N, C-alpha and C positions, 0 to 999 in steps of 0.2 A: 627543580624538577625540569627537565624538558617539558612537562604536559601536566597542566594542573586543570581539571573539571570541577566544578560546582554548578548544578545544574535544578533548579525544582521545578516539578512538572505538576501543573494543573487536573482541572477537570473538562471535557469538551460533550456539548448531546453527544449524546454515542447511540450504536444502533446494535440492536442484539438480536440474530438467530443465531435457533437449536432448527438441525436439518435431518433427517434420516439419511443412512451412509450406510448401505449394505445392510447387514445385520445388523448394526448398529449405530449409533447417531454421532455429528459432533457440534461444537456448540461456539460461537465466536464473539465478540465483542469489538468494534471499534471507534474510535472517535478521534477523528480528523482539525482540526487546526488547533489542537490544545495549546495553552497559554503557558510559554518555558521561559523563566527566569535565571536570572544566574551568569556565570562568569569561563570562560574557557581563555587559558591564557598559554603559548606555546612559543619558543624561538623569538621570547623577546619583547614577543605582541599580548595584547590583550584585547577581547572580544567582549561586551556587555551584550546580554541579549534578554529580551521586556517583550513578548509578542508572540501570535497563535504560528508557532514555529514547530510545534511536536505531531506527533502524529502515534496511537498506542493500538497495536494489536492484542487482543488475547483471545488465546484460541487453546482449545483440548477437544477432546470424543475418542468415539472406539469409532474409528476411520476402516473403510471395507480392505480385505486386505491388500487391490490395484487401489490406487487412489492417485488421480492425475488434476493436475489444475494450472492455469496462469491465472498472474495478480496481477495488479498496479494499483501501487498509494503513492500518494503527493500532494506537495501542499505550493502555492501560488498566488497568482494574484490576476487579475479578471481585466482586459482590456481597459473596463470601466472603472477599475480603482479597486475591487470589493476581492477582500480575500477568500480563496476559495482552497478545499481541498477533494480528494477524488479517493473513493474507497473500489475500482473495478475488477468483477474476477468472473472466470469461467469455470468448473470441472467440482465445485463445492458450493453450497449456499447460492447456489445460482437459479434458483426457480425463477418461474414466469413475477412474478410477484411473492414480496415479503422474504427479498434476497439480502444479501449484504451489499449489492452495489448502489453505492451511496456518494454524491454531492454534496460538500458542505460548503455555501456558498452565505459570508457574513456571519460563520458559527451555526447557521440553520439547516441539517439535514434533510435533504429529500431524496426518493430512493430514483432511480435510473433505471430506464432500460437497458437490455445485453448489449455487450459494446463488444465485437470481433475483433479476437487478438490477432494482431500477425504472427505463424511459427515461429519467426526470426526473434518477437518482440518487439519489433521495431516501431511497431505503432497498435495500437489499441482504441477504436473507435477512430474521431476526427483528431486524435491527437500522435503527433506523433515524436519519437527518442530517440536522444541520441546519447551513447552509453560514453559516460566518462569511465568506470571500473566497471568491476563485476567477482563475487563468489560464485566461484563452480565446483561439483563435487561428482565424482562417478563414482561410486563403490558398487562392489558385487562380492556380498558375500554368501553368494549361494540359495538359501531360505530369504534373504533381507537384498533386496536392492536398490539404487537411490542413484536417481539424477536427476540434476539441480544445477541449476543459472537462477543465477541474481541479478543486474546489472541495476548498476544506480547510475543516475544522469539528471537531464533536461529535459524540458517537454514543450512542443508547442502547439500552435491550431488550436484545434477548438472542445470543449468538453461536451459532455454530453448535453441537449438542448440547445447544442449550437451556442453557449457563453466563450467567445475569444477568449483565450487564453496570454495576457500580457509574459506572465515567466510562469513556468517551474520546475520545482524539484525533484527526486524521488525515485521510487525502485519501480522494476518489472520483475517478476520472476515465471518461471515452470519449474515445476516437482512433477516428475514422476517415480512413484515410490510402491514397491512389497513390500509388504512389512508382516 
């Protein structure tokens, strides 16, 4: 086969939030810097993985009929050598306290203040984003409408609280849906 992937995900310190959303509620559990072990083989090359390279996003709920959010999740290394992961959001689970906004430093999670997102997803807070590729969809089925962008790429700049990022990779997302 041209591609073989054999990975096992571990567990990391997670953050769990339940929020009122319209007449219903929404739930999420995020884990940043999840241990990943295994290998990926493609085009005659093999890469072994063993480290905090994963991010798990479990979410469910009874969202409001019109829901919109911006979200960013990523993994990387701070300039001081510590492993970092982040989960930043606006539009859902984003109350001033007890939100899902989290920064993990060497596996330890802590909630962070709200971070403003650029409308074009080029930045969030002190992080600048360079897009590599993107998933995008615009569906309009009269009663159901979804506008969605999810670019993947690299991050540079400062994490919430002023921690300088040496390198970082991850995702930005914008979703505006009527269901």
